[in-house]
TORNURO-850773 format. One record per atom (N, C-alpha, C): residue in one letter; x, z, y; atom name; residue number from 1. Coordinates in nm, 3 decimals, m for minus. Each point is the difference from the previous one (the first is absolute). Layout:
{a,{X,Z,Y},CA,NUM}
...
# end
This chain:
{m,{m9.036,m5.846,7.999},N,1}
{m,{0.109,0.042,0.084},CA,1}
{m,{0.008,0.152,0.000},C,1}
{n,{0.127,0.050,0.002},N,2}
{n,{0.010,0.145,0.003},CA,2}
{n,{m0.018,0.050,0.143},C,2}
{k,{m0.012,0.131,0.013},N,3}
{k,{m0.033,0.059,0.131},CA,3}
{k,{0.110,m0.022,0.103},C,3}
{r,{0.124,0.006,m0.041},N,4}
{r,{0.112,m0.014,0.094},CA,4}
{r,{0.002,m0.141,0.060},C,4}
{r,{m0.018,m0.100,m0.084},N,5}
{r,{0.000,m0.138,0.049},CA,5}
{r,{m0.118,m0.023,0.094},C,5}
{k,{m0.113,0.057,m0.038},N,6}
{k,{m0.119,m0.016,0.082},CA,6}
{k,{0.023,0.060,0.138},C,6}
{r,{0.059,0.122,0.001},N,7}
{r,{0.027,0.068,0.126},CA,7}
{r,{0.099,m0.081,0.084},C,7}
{d,{0.106,m0.052,m0.063},N,8}
{d,{0.100,m0.080,0.072},CA,8}
{d,{m0.061,m0.128,0.055},C,8}
{r,{m0.087,m0.057,m0.074},N,9}
{r,{m0.065,m0.122,0.046},CA,9}
{r,{m0.087,0.028,0.121},C,9}
{q,{m0.072,0.110,m0.005},N,10}
{q,{m0.088,0.036,0.110},CA,10}
{q,{0.080,0.027,0.127},C,10}
{h,{0.117,0.064,m0.015},N,11}
{h,{0.082,0.032,0.118},CA,11}
{h,{0.096,m0.113,0.033},C,11}
{k,{m0.003,m0.105,m0.081},N,12}
{k,{0.084,m0.118,0.019},CA,12}
{k,{0.148,0.036,0.013},C,12}
{r,{0.044,0.093,m0.083},N,13}
{r,{0.140,0.040,m0.004},CA,13}
{r,{0.066,m0.071,m0.118},C,13}
{p,{0.110,m0.071,0.024},N,14}
{p,{0.065,m0.070,m0.111},CA,14}
{p,{0.055,0.098,m0.104},C,14}
{v,{m0.003,m0.041,m0.124},N,15}
{v,{0.047,0.082,m0.111},CA,15}
{v,{0.150,0.024,0.012},C,15}
{s,{0.075,m0.099,0.043},N,16}
{s,{0.146,0.014,0.009},CA,16}
{s,{0.039,0.110,0.098},C,16}
{l,{m0.074,0.019,0.108},N,17}
{l,{0.032,0.106,0.097},CA,17}
{l,{m0.019,0.137,m0.065},C,17}
{r,{m0.109,0.014,m0.076},N,18}
{r,{m0.027,0.126,m0.066},CA,18}
{r,{0.112,0.034,m0.100},C,18}
{t,{0.047,m0.096,m0.079},N,19}
{t,{0.102,0.028,m0.101},CA,19}
{t,{0.138,0.015,0.061},C,19}
{s,{0.028,m0.068,0.110},N,20}
{s,{0.133,0.011,0.061},CA,20}
{s,{0.021,0.140,0.058},C,20}
{k,{m0.104,0.061,0.055},N,21}
{k,{0.013,0.137,0.050},CA,21}
{k,{0.035,0.095,m0.114},C,21}
{r,{m0.067,m0.020,m0.115},N,22}
{r,{0.026,0.084,m0.114},CA,22}
{r,{0.144,m0.020,m0.051},C,22}
{r,{0.046,m0.126,m0.005},N,23}
{r,{0.135,m0.028,m0.047},CA,23}
{r,{0.104,0.060,0.093},C,23}
{s,{m0.019,m0.013,0.130},N,24}
{s,{0.100,0.054,0.095},CA,24}
{s,{0.006,0.151,m0.008},C,24}
{s,{m0.111,0.066,m0.024},N,25}
{s,{0.004,0.146,m0.011},CA,25}
{s,{0.071,0.043,m0.128},C,25}
{r,{m0.006,m0.083,m0.105},N,26}
{r,{0.072,0.032,m0.123},CA,26}
{r,{0.149,m0.032,0.013},C,26}
{l,{0.037,m0.097,0.080},N,27}
{l,{0.139,m0.040,0.015},CA,27}
{l,{0.077,0.088,0.099},C,27}
{m,{m0.069,0.074,0.083},N,28}
{m,{0.067,0.083,0.100},CA,28}
{m,{0.098,0.101,m0.061},C,28}
{p,{m0.037,0.078,m0.102},N,29}
{p,{0.098,0.094,m0.059},CA,29}
{p,{0.119,m0.073,m0.062},C,29}
{v,{m0.023,m0.116,m0.058},N,30}
{v,{0.109,m0.077,m0.059},CA,30}
{v,{0.096,m0.046,0.109},C,30}
{a,{m0.054,m0.045,0.112},N,31}
{a,{0.084,m0.045,0.111},CA,31}
{a,{0.081,0.117,0.058},C,31}
{i,{m0.060,0.115,0.009},N,32}
{i,{0.071,0.117,0.053},CA,32}
{i,{0.115,0.038,m0.092},C,32}
{v,{m0.024,0.001,m0.130},N,33}
{v,{0.105,0.033,m0.096},CA,33}
{v,{0.110,m0.107,0.003},C,33}
{a,{m0.041,m0.127,0.011},N,34}
{a,{0.098,m0.110,0.003},CA,34}
{a,{0.092,0.009,0.122},C,34}
{i,{m0.047,0.058,0.107},N,35}
{i,{0.083,0.018,0.120},CA,35}
{i,{0.077,0.131,m0.006},C,35}
{a,{m0.063,0.107,m0.045},N,36}
{a,{0.063,0.132,0.002},CA,36}
{a,{0.116,0.012,m0.098},C,36}
{v,{m0.012,m0.058,m0.118},N,37}
{v,{0.106,0.014,m0.102},CA,37}
{v,{0.131,m0.064,0.047},C,37}
{p,{0.001,m0.125,0.047},N,38}
{p,{0.128,m0.056,0.047},CA,38}
{p,{0.057,0.075,0.121},C,38}
{l,{m0.087,0.045,0.089},N,39}
{l,{0.050,0.076,0.115},CA,39}
{l,{0.065,0.131,m0.041},C,39}
{s,{m0.063,0.073,m0.092},N,40}
{s,{0.059,0.126,m0.044},CA,40}
{s,{0.128,m0.024,m0.079},C,40}
{l,{0.003,m0.105,m0.083},N,41}
{l,{0.121,m0.034,m0.074},CA,41}
{l,{0.112,m0.039,0.095},C,41}
{g,{m0.032,m0.077,0.102},N,42}
{g,{0.100,m0.036,0.101},CA,42}
{g,{0.053,0.122,0.073},C,42}
{g,{m0.086,0.092,0.034},N,43}
{g,{0.044,0.124,0.065},CA,43}
{g,{0.090,0.082,m0.090},C,43}
{w,{m0.033,0.008,m0.126},N,44}
{w,{0.085,0.074,m0.094},CA,44}
{w,{0.137,m0.065,m0.012},C,44}
{l,{0.003,m0.134,m0.013},N,45}
{l,{0.128,m0.069,m0.010},CA,45}
{l,{0.083,0.017,0.127},C,45}
{w,{m0.067,m0.008,0.115},N,46}
{w,{0.069,0.017,0.128},CA,46}
{w,{0.064,0.139,0.007},C,46}
{n,{m0.075,0.102,m0.037},N,47}
{n,{0.053,0.137,0.005},CA,47}
{n,{0.111,0.020,m0.102},C,47}
{s,{m0.013,m0.056,m0.119},N,48}
{s,{0.106,0.020,m0.099},CA,48}
{s,{0.126,m0.075,0.040},C,48}
{k,{m0.015,m0.110,0.072},N,49}
{k,{0.117,m0.077,0.043},CA,49}
{k,{0.082,0.078,0.101},C,49}
{f,{m0.066,0.073,0.088},N,50}
{f,{0.070,0.069,0.107},CA,50}
{f,{0.010,0.151,m0.020},C,50}
{a,{m0.038,0.046,m0.119},N,51}
{a,{0.003,0.144,m0.025},CA,51}
{a,{0.141,0.048,m0.034},C,51}
{q,{0.035,0.112,0.052},N,52}
{q,{0.119,0.076,m0.036},CA,52}
{q,{0.128,m0.083,m0.004},C,52}
{v,{0.038,m0.051,0.116},N,53}
{v,{0.126,m0.070,0.011},CA,53}
{v,{0.110,0.104,0.018},C,53}
{s,{0.105,m0.010,m0.079},N,54}
{s,{0.106,0.099,0.003},CA,54}
{s,{0.082,m0.012,0.128},C,54}
{p,{0.069,0.107,0.043},N,55}
{p,{0.083,m0.005,0.120},CA,55}
{p,{0.109,m0.106,m0.010},C,55}
{t,{0.057,m0.017,m0.118},N,56}
{t,{0.104,m0.103,m0.016},CA,56}
{t,{m0.059,m0.138,0.022},C,56}
{a,{m0.120,m0.023,m0.051},N,57}
{a,{m0.064,m0.130,0.019},CA,57}
{a,{m0.027,m0.024,0.147},C,57}
{k,{m0.040,0.104,0.074},N,58}
{k,{m0.023,m0.016,0.142},CA,58}
{k,{0.129,m0.034,0.073},C,58}
{r,{0.111,0.058,m0.043},N,59}
{r,{0.128,m0.032,0.062},CA,59}
{r,{0.045,m0.141,m0.034},C,59}
{l,{m0.030,m0.044,m0.122},N,60}
{l,{0.049,m0.129,m0.046},CA,60}
{l,{m0.079,m0.117,0.056},C,60}
{t,{m0.131,0.016,0.021},N,61}
{t,{m0.079,m0.109,0.054},CA,61}
{t,{m0.072,0.046,0.125},C,61}
{l,{0.003,m0.083,0.101},N,62}
{l,{m0.072,0.028,0.123},CA,62}
{l,{m0.143,m0.045,m0.018},C,62}
{g,{m0.085,0.026,0.098},N,63}
{g,{m0.141,m0.035,m0.010},CA,63}
{g,{m0.025,m0.148,m0.027},C,63}
{n,{0.087,m0.088,0.050},N,64}
{n,{m0.021,m0.143,m0.021},CA,64}
{n,{0.071,m0.052,m0.123},C,64}
{g,{0.056,0.088,m0.083},N,65}
{g,{0.069,m0.040,m0.121},CA,65}
{g,{0.147,m0.032,0.021},C,65}
{a,{0.046,0.010,0.126},N,66}
{a,{0.140,m0.030,0.028},CA,66}
{a,{0.088,0.115,m0.046},C,66}
{i,{0.126,m0.028,m0.019},N,67}
{i,{0.097,0.100,m0.046},CA,67}
{i,{0.080,0.047,0.121},C,67}
{p,{0.030,0.129,0.008},N,68}
{p,{0.077,0.049,0.114},CA,68}
{p,{0.133,m0.071,0.013},C,68}
{a,{0.048,m0.014,0.122},N,69}
{a,{0.121,m0.077,0.028},CA,69}
{a,{0.125,0.063,m0.061},C,69}
{k,{0.004,0.133,m0.017},N,70}
{k,{0.122,0.061,m0.050},CA,70}
{k,{0.033,m0.041,m0.143},C,70}
{a,{m0.098,m0.055,m0.073},N,71}
{a,{0.026,m0.048,m0.135},CA,71}
{a,{0.056,m0.142,0.000},C,71}
{a,{0.003,m0.062,0.119},N,72}
{a,{0.026,m0.143,0.010},CA,72}
{a,{0.138,m0.043,m0.049},C,72}
{s,{0.106,0.073,0.032},N,73}
{s,{0.132,m0.055,m0.030},CA,73}
{s,{0.082,0.089,m0.093},C,73}
{d,{m0.063,0.075,m0.085},N,74}
{d,{0.072,0.095,m0.084},CA,74}
{d,{0.033,m0.059,m0.136},C,74}
{p,{0.129,m0.023,m0.030},N,75}
{p,{0.038,m0.055,m0.131},CA,75}
{p,{m0.020,0.100,m0.114},C,75}
{a,{m0.020,0.127,0.031},N,76}
{a,{m0.022,0.101,m0.104},CA,76}
{a,{m0.127,m0.029,m0.080},C,76}
{l,{m0.095,m0.070,0.062},N,77}
{l,{m0.125,m0.031,m0.069},CA,77}
{l,{0.021,m0.095,m0.118},C,77}
{q,{0.111,m0.071,m0.001},N,78}
{q,{0.027,m0.093,m0.110},CA,78}
{q,{0.030,0.075,m0.130},C,78}
{k,{0.029,0.131,0.009},N,79}
{k,{0.021,0.080,m0.121},CA,79}
{k,{m0.127,0.010,m0.084},C,79}
{l,{m0.112,m0.029,0.061},N,80}
{l,{m0.129,0.011,m0.071},CA,80}
{l,{m0.025,m0.116,m0.094},C,80}
{k,{0.070,m0.111,0.017},N,81}
{k,{m0.023,m0.118,m0.085},CA,81}
{k,{0.022,0.035,m0.147},C,81}
{g,{m0.088,m0.054,m0.082},N,82}
{g,{0.014,0.020,m0.144},CA,82}
{g,{m0.133,0.034,m0.065},C,82}
{h,{0.006,0.032,m0.127},N,83}
{h,{m0.117,0.039,m0.077},CA,83}
{h,{0.007,0.150,m0.026},C,83}
{w,{m0.113,0.067,0.027},N,84}
{w,{m0.007,0.145,m0.012},CA,84}
{w,{m0.109,0.036,m0.100},C,84}
{l,{0.033,0.084,m0.097},N,85}
{l,{m0.093,0.041,m0.104},CA,85}
{l,{m0.043,0.145,0.020},C,85}
{r,{m0.130,0.024,m0.012},N,86}
{r,{m0.051,0.137,m0.002},CA,86}
{r,{0.003,0.046,m0.145},C,86}
{p,{0.086,0.097,m0.034},N,87}
{p,{0.021,0.038,m0.141},CA,87}
{p,{m0.123,0.053,m0.073},C,87}
{d,{m0.102,0.046,0.073},N,88}
{d,{m0.118,0.054,m0.066},CA,88}
{d,{m0.100,m0.107,m0.043},C,88}
{g,{0.037,m0.127,0.014},N,89}
{g,{m0.090,m0.108,m0.042},CA,89}
{g,{0.069,m0.135,0.017},C,89}
{d,{m0.079,m0.104,m0.012},N,90}
{d,{0.054,m0.136,0.015},CA,90}
{d,{m0.020,m0.050,0.143},C,90}
{y,{0.024,0.083,0.097},N,91}
{y,{m0.018,m0.037,0.140},CA,91}
{y,{0.133,m0.049,0.056},C,91}
{v,{0.002,m0.121,0.054},N,92}
{v,{0.123,m0.057,0.052},CA,92}
{v,{m0.022,m0.050,0.142},C,92}
{l,{0.089,0.041,0.090},N,93}
{l,{0.006,m0.055,0.135},CA,93}
{l,{0.115,m0.100,0.002},C,93}
{a,{m0.028,m0.121,0.041},N,94}
{a,{0.103,m0.102,0.012},CA,94}
{a,{0.017,m0.031,0.148},C,94}
{i,{0.114,0.039,0.056},N,95}
{i,{0.028,m0.027,0.141},CA,95}
{i,{0.095,m0.119,0.006},C,95}
{k,{m0.054,m0.114,0.042},N,96}
{k,{0.078,m0.124,0.003},CA,96}
{k,{0.086,m0.009,0.126},C,96}
{n,{m0.058,0.044,0.112},N,97}
{n,{0.071,m0.010,0.126},CA,97}
{n,{m0.061,0.097,0.101},C,97}
{v,{0.084,0.044,0.094},N,98}
{v,{m0.046,0.079,0.114},CA,98}
{v,{0.049,m0.075,0.124},C,98}
{d,{m0.092,m0.052,0.081},N,99}
{d,{0.044,m0.081,0.112},CA,99}
{d,{0.048,0.085,0.117},C,99}
{a,{0.040,m0.065,0.107},N,100}
{a,{0.059,0.068,0.115},CA,100}
{a,{m0.097,0.097,0.068},C,100}
{h,{m0.129,m0.017,m0.024},N,101}
{h,{m0.101,0.088,0.061},CA,101}
{h,{m0.046,0.111,m0.094},C,101}
{g,{0.057,0.007,m0.118},N,102}
{g,{m0.038,0.103,m0.096},CA,102}
{g,{m0.116,m0.039,m0.089},C,102}
{v,{m0.046,m0.124,0.009},N,103}
{v,{m0.110,m0.045,m0.084},CA,103}
{v,{0.057,m0.032,m0.138},C,103}
{i,{m0.063,0.055,m0.102},N,104}
{i,{0.047,m0.016,m0.137},CA,104}
{i,{m0.074,m0.115,m0.068},C,104}
{d,{0.078,m0.088,m0.062},N,105}
{d,{m0.056,m0.102,m0.087},CA,105}
{d,{0.017,0.055,m0.141},C,105}
{g,{m0.112,0.037,m0.061},N,106}
{g,{0.011,0.064,m0.130},CA,106}
{g,{m0.123,m0.019,m0.085},C,106}
{a,{0.004,0.062,m0.117},N,107}
{a,{m0.110,m0.007,m0.095},CA,107}
{a,{m0.013,0.135,m0.068},C,107}
{y,{m0.120,0.025,m0.055},N,108}
{y,{m0.027,0.124,m0.073},CA,108}
{y,{m0.069,m0.039,m0.130},C,108}
{y,{0.045,0.059,m0.109},N,109}
{y,{m0.055,m0.032,m0.132},CA,109}
{y,{m0.042,0.128,m0.072},C,109}
{n,{m0.116,m0.009,m0.068},N,110}
{n,{m0.050,0.115,m0.076},CA,110}
{n,{m0.076,m0.044,m0.125},C,110}
{p,{0.047,m0.056,m0.099},N,111}
{p,{0.114,m0.091,m0.009},CA,111}
{p,{m0.032,m0.136,0.063},C,111}
{r,{m0.128,m0.030,0.027},N,112}
{r,{m0.032,m0.127,0.066},CA,112}
{r,{0.021,0.015,0.151},C,112}
{s,{0.008,m0.111,0.068},N,113}
{s,{0.025,0.000,0.144},CA,113}
{s,{m0.118,0.059,0.077},C,113}
{i,{0.029,0.088,0.094},N,114}
{i,{m0.099,0.063,0.087},CA,114}
{i,{0.031,m0.047,0.143},C,114}
{h,{m0.103,m0.040,0.074},N,115}
{h,{0.019,m0.052,0.135},CA,115}
{h,{0.049,0.110,0.095},C,115}
{i,{0.105,m0.032,0.075},N,116}
{i,{0.052,0.091,0.103},CA,116}
{i,{m0.054,m0.046,0.135},C,116}
{e,{m0.074,0.087,0.066},N,117}
{e,{m0.056,m0.031,0.132},CA,117}
{e,{0.106,0.012,0.109},C,117}
{k,{0.076,0.110,m0.003},N,118}
{k,{0.106,0.024,0.099},CA,118}
{k,{0.121,0.057,m0.071},C,118}
{a,{0.117,m0.039,0.047},N,119}
{a,{0.123,0.057,m0.053},CA,119}
{a,{0.101,0.002,0.114},C,119}
{a,{0.051,0.118,0.031},N,120}
{a,{0.091,0.014,0.112},CA,120}
{a,{0.108,0.103,m0.031},C,120}
{a,{0.114,m0.017,0.066},N,121}
{a,{0.111,0.094,m0.016},CA,121}
{a,{0.050,0.038,0.138},C,121}
{s,{0.053,0.121,0.009},N,122}
{s,{0.054,0.050,0.125},CA,122}
{s,{0.121,0.086,m0.030},C,122}
{h,{0.092,0.007,0.097},N,123}
{h,{0.122,0.078,m0.021},CA,123}
{h,{0.027,0.081,0.127},C,123}
{d,{0.014,0.132,m0.018},N,124}
{d,{0.045,0.082,0.113},CA,124}
{d,{0.139,0.054,m0.036},C,124}
{a,{0.045,0.101,0.068},N,125}
{a,{0.137,0.049,m0.020},CA,125}
{a,{0.026,0.049,m0.142},C,125}
{d,{m0.100,0.060,m0.063},N,126}
{d,{0.022,0.063,m0.131},CA,126}
{d,{m0.063,m0.071,m0.118},C,126}
{t,{m0.114,m0.066,0.021},N,127}
{t,{m0.074,m0.051,m0.115},CA,127}
{t,{m0.045,m0.144,0.019},C,127}
{i,{m0.019,m0.065,m0.113},N,128}
{i,{m0.065,m0.131,m0.005},CA,128}
{i,{m0.137,0.026,m0.061},C,128}
{e,{m0.103,m0.042,0.069},N,129}
{e,{m0.136,0.023,m0.048},CA,129}
{e,{m0.068,m0.132,m0.031},C,129}
{v,{m0.087,0.004,m0.100},N,130}
{v,{m0.070,m0.119,m0.047},CA,130}
{v,{m0.149,0.034,m0.011},C,130}
{f,{m0.083,m0.096,0.039},N,131}
{f,{m0.145,0.018,m0.012},CA,131}
{f,{m0.061,m0.126,m0.061},C,131}
{f,{m0.078,0.016,m0.107},N,132}
{f,{m0.073,m0.109,m0.065},CA,132}
{f,{m0.147,0.037,m0.002},C,132}
{e,{m0.086,m0.089,0.049},N,133}
{e,{m0.144,0.020,m0.012},CA,133}
{e,{m0.054,m0.107,m0.094},C,133}
{l,{m0.073,0.042,m0.102},N,134}
{l,{m0.053,m0.090,m0.102},CA,134}
{l,{m0.147,m0.030,0.027},C,134}
{r,{m0.039,m0.125,m0.022},N,135}
{r,{m0.141,m0.040,0.014},CA,135}
{r,{m0.034,m0.093,m0.115},C,135}
{d,{m0.061,0.055,m0.103},N,136}
{d,{m0.038,m0.080,m0.115},CA,136}
{d,{m0.107,0.076,m0.076},C,136}
{l,{m0.049,m0.058,m0.108},N,137}
{l,{m0.099,0.066,m0.084},CA,137}
{l,{0.059,0.133,m0.048},C,137}
{n,{m0.072,0.108,0.021},N,138}
{n,{0.042,0.138,m0.033},CA,138}
{n,{0.111,0.053,0.092},C,138}
{y,{0.035,m0.073,0.103},N,139}
{y,{0.103,0.044,0.096},CA,139}
{y,{m0.049,m0.025,0.142},C,139}
{p,{m0.112,0.058,0.040},N,140}
{p,{m0.055,m0.029,0.133},CA,140}
{p,{0.068,0.084,0.110},C,140}
{g,{0.125,m0.030,0.028},N,141}
{g,{0.070,0.075,0.103},CA,141}
{g,{0.092,0.107,m0.054},C,141}
{s,{0.027,m0.002,m0.128},N,142}
{s,{0.100,0.093,m0.055},CA,142}
{s,{0.135,m0.034,0.061},C,142}
{s,{0.088,0.100,0.012},N,143}
{s,{0.126,m0.027,0.068},CA,143}
{s,{0.115,0.084,m0.055},C,143}
{y,{0.120,m0.051,0.022},N,144}
{y,{0.123,0.071,m0.029},CA,144}
{y,{0.070,0.027,0.132},C,144}
{t,{0.040,0.123,0.022},N,145}
{t,{0.084,0.039,0.112},CA,145}
{t,{0.125,0.061,m0.061},C,145}
{l,{0.111,m0.074,0.010},N,146}
{l,{0.122,0.035,m0.073},CA,146}
{l,{0.120,0.011,0.094},C,146}
{a,{0.098,0.078,m0.043},N,147}
{a,{0.128,0.012,0.071},CA,147}
{a,{0.111,m0.034,m0.098},C,147}
{y,{0.099,m0.073,0.048},N,148}
{y,{0.113,m0.037,m0.085},CA,148}
{y,{0.100,0.115,m0.004},C,148}
{d,{0.038,0.041,m0.122},N,149}
{d,{0.101,0.105,m0.021},CA,149}
{d,{0.128,m0.070,m0.047},C,149}
{p,{0.100,m0.015,0.090},N,150}
{p,{0.122,m0.074,m0.038},CA,150}
{p,{0.083,0.071,m0.107},C,150}
{a,{m0.006,0.133,m0.006},N,151}
{a,{0.079,0.074,m0.099},CA,151}
{a,{m0.043,m0.034,m0.143},C,151}
{s,{m0.130,m0.011,m0.022},N,152}
{s,{m0.051,m0.030,m0.135},CA,152}
{s,{m0.042,m0.147,m0.014},C,152}
{d,{0.005,m0.077,0.111},N,153}
{d,{m0.045,m0.139,0.003},CA,153}
{d,{m0.144,m0.009,m0.052},C,153}
{q,{m0.088,0.083,0.060},N,154}
{q,{m0.141,0.004,m0.038},CA,154}
{q,{m0.088,m0.005,0.123},C,154}
{l,{m0.123,m0.043,m0.020},N,155}
{l,{m0.104,0.008,0.101},CA,155}
{l,{m0.091,0.116,m0.040},C,155}
{k,{m0.015,0.097,0.089},N,156}
{k,{m0.082,0.118,m0.031},CA,156}
{k,{m0.104,0.018,0.108},C,156}
{g,{m0.119,0.044,m0.041},N,157}
{g,{m0.103,0.023,0.100},CA,157}
{g,{m0.135,0.030,m0.060},C,157}
{i,{m0.104,m0.052,0.068},N,158}
{i,{m0.138,0.031,m0.034},CA,158}
{i,{m0.077,m0.129,m0.028},C,158}
{y,{m0.080,0.004,m0.106},N,159}
{y,{m0.095,m0.107,m0.029},CA,159}
{y,{m0.138,0.053,0.035},C,159}
{y,{m0.070,m0.071,0.090},N,160}
{y,{m0.137,0.038,0.036},CA,160}
{y,{m0.095,m0.089,m0.081},C,160}
{q,{m0.078,0.064,m0.088},N,161}
{q,{m0.096,m0.070,m0.083},CA,161}
{q,{m0.133,0.001,0.075},C,161}
{a,{m0.038,m0.114,0.059},N,162}
{a,{m0.114,m0.006,0.092},CA,162}
{a,{m0.134,0.027,m0.068},C,162}
{i,{m0.019,m0.042,m0.123},N,163}
{i,{m0.129,0.020,m0.065},CA,163}
{i,{m0.026,0.149,m0.023},C,163}
{e,{0.101,0.071,m0.048},N,164}
{e,{m0.014,0.144,m0.025},CA,164}
{e,{0.030,0.083,0.123},C,164}
{k,{0.058,m0.063,0.105},N,165}
{k,{0.041,0.070,0.123},CA,165}
{k,{0.095,0.114,m0.033},C,165}
{r,{0.100,m0.031,m0.085},N,166}
{r,{0.099,0.100,m0.040},CA,166}
{r,{0.140,m0.055,0.025},C,166}
{r,{0.093,0.092,0.016},N,167}
{r,{0.140,m0.035,0.021},CA,167}
{r,{0.083,0.050,m0.119},C,167}
{f,{0.097,m0.082,m0.040},N,168}
{f,{0.085,0.034,m0.113},CA,168}
{f,{0.146,m0.021,0.038},C,168}
{p,{0.088,0.093,m0.035},N,169}
{p,{0.143,m0.024,0.024},CA,169}
{p,{0.050,m0.105,m0.100},C,169}
{v,{0.079,m0.095,0.049},N,170}
{v,{0.051,m0.107,m0.087},CA,170}
{v,{0.147,m0.025,0.029},C,170}
{t,{0.066,m0.061,m0.099},N,171}
{t,{0.140,m0.040,0.012},CA,171}
{t,{0.014,m0.138,m0.062},C,171}
{f,{0.075,m0.087,0.067},N,172}
{f,{0.034,m0.132,m0.054},CA,172}
{f,{0.151,m0.004,m0.019},C,172}
{v,{0.042,m0.048,m0.116},N,173}
{v,{0.144,m0.017,m0.027},CA,173}
{v,{0.030,m0.150,0.001},C,173}
{r,{0.120,m0.034,0.041},N,174}
{r,{0.038,m0.140,0.008},CA,174}
{r,{0.025,m0.055,m0.140},C,174}
{l,{m0.059,m0.117,m0.026},N,175}
{l,{0.025,m0.071,m0.125},CA,175}
{l,{0.127,m0.084,0.021},C,175}
{k,{0.092,0.008,m0.094},N,176}
{k,{0.126,m0.073,0.017},CA,176}
{k,{0.000,m0.125,m0.082},C,176}
# end
């Protein structure tokens, strides 16, 4: 018999107790990492989701996701219906409908379909504004904040690229 077994036998300590203490001390760092990584990733996603919301987006959606009442009965929002192309690439906004509350039923393609988390429109005395928030692979909260220009029949505004945290001026022209 080796010395360790002899000592354990003399102290009548089971072998499994001795090895379980060793195993738990080795598993502790793994358990800490297994908990810390998802928590930090969740915190990062939470912050990126709510980071840098534009003033237009704040006007278009209230805290509960509802649309302000002044957008409710404006027929001018129907001018937004159609397919809009961003000339600097194959980016297409398809606005199928704008309901009475300013909620947009639409799609975004680059060239494949990208999930739209929120889409809203609002109209005040001078401008029609549109906000699209994207949530998909490589689009974790990227957004378009656009204004309709009736003279040129274009949507002009800012594209916020969430991964790079940069803003780009963009224009969409109506596809006929």
